[in-house]
Residue, then its C-alpha position, 0 to 999 in steps of 0.5 A: m500500500g505504501h504511504k497513506a493519506i493523513e487523518i487531519t483534525d481540528a486539533n492538528f489542521d494548522e500544523i499540517i497545512n503550514s507544511d513547506k510542501p503543498v497540501l491537498v485536503d479532502f473534506w469528506a464524510e462517511w455518509c457521502g456517496p461521491c466522497r467514497m469515489v474520491g477516497p481511493v483516489v486521494e489514497e493513491l495520490a498520497g502514495e504517488y506524491e510521497g515526499k513532494a506533497v502532503i495529502g490528508k483527509v478531514d471528516v467534516d462530521a468529526n471536525p466541524q470547526t475546520s469545515m466552518k472555517f473554510g465554508i465547506r458546504s458541499i462535499p467532497t471539497l478538496l482544497v490545495f494549500k501552499n504556505g498555509q494559504v488556499v491556492d486551489k479548490q475542487v468541489g465534487a468528485v473528479p478523475k485523479h488526473v484533475l487533482a494531480q494537475k492541481l498538485d503539480a501546479q504547486v509542487t516545486v521540483 
């Protein structure tokens, strides 16, 4: 399996997004159908971008503060952070290459 997406919570959110690498955050919930389609894609990206980007997931039900802070209304919503700031956003399930492109745009080689 290799590297897995990090479980991000209200408690560790700020610490994780202030990484020196780009951070992709998947806002999801157990009851959300489309989230289940995105989940495996996010896990694959975590493996492929190991060392280049940080990939994490926020369960919106368990972490309402973070979800409210970023105005997450529909899920899945995926945010890309660079230096602690949101630089890209994707609402809804999309193919893996779309998310990979968003990450690639932020990864400095």
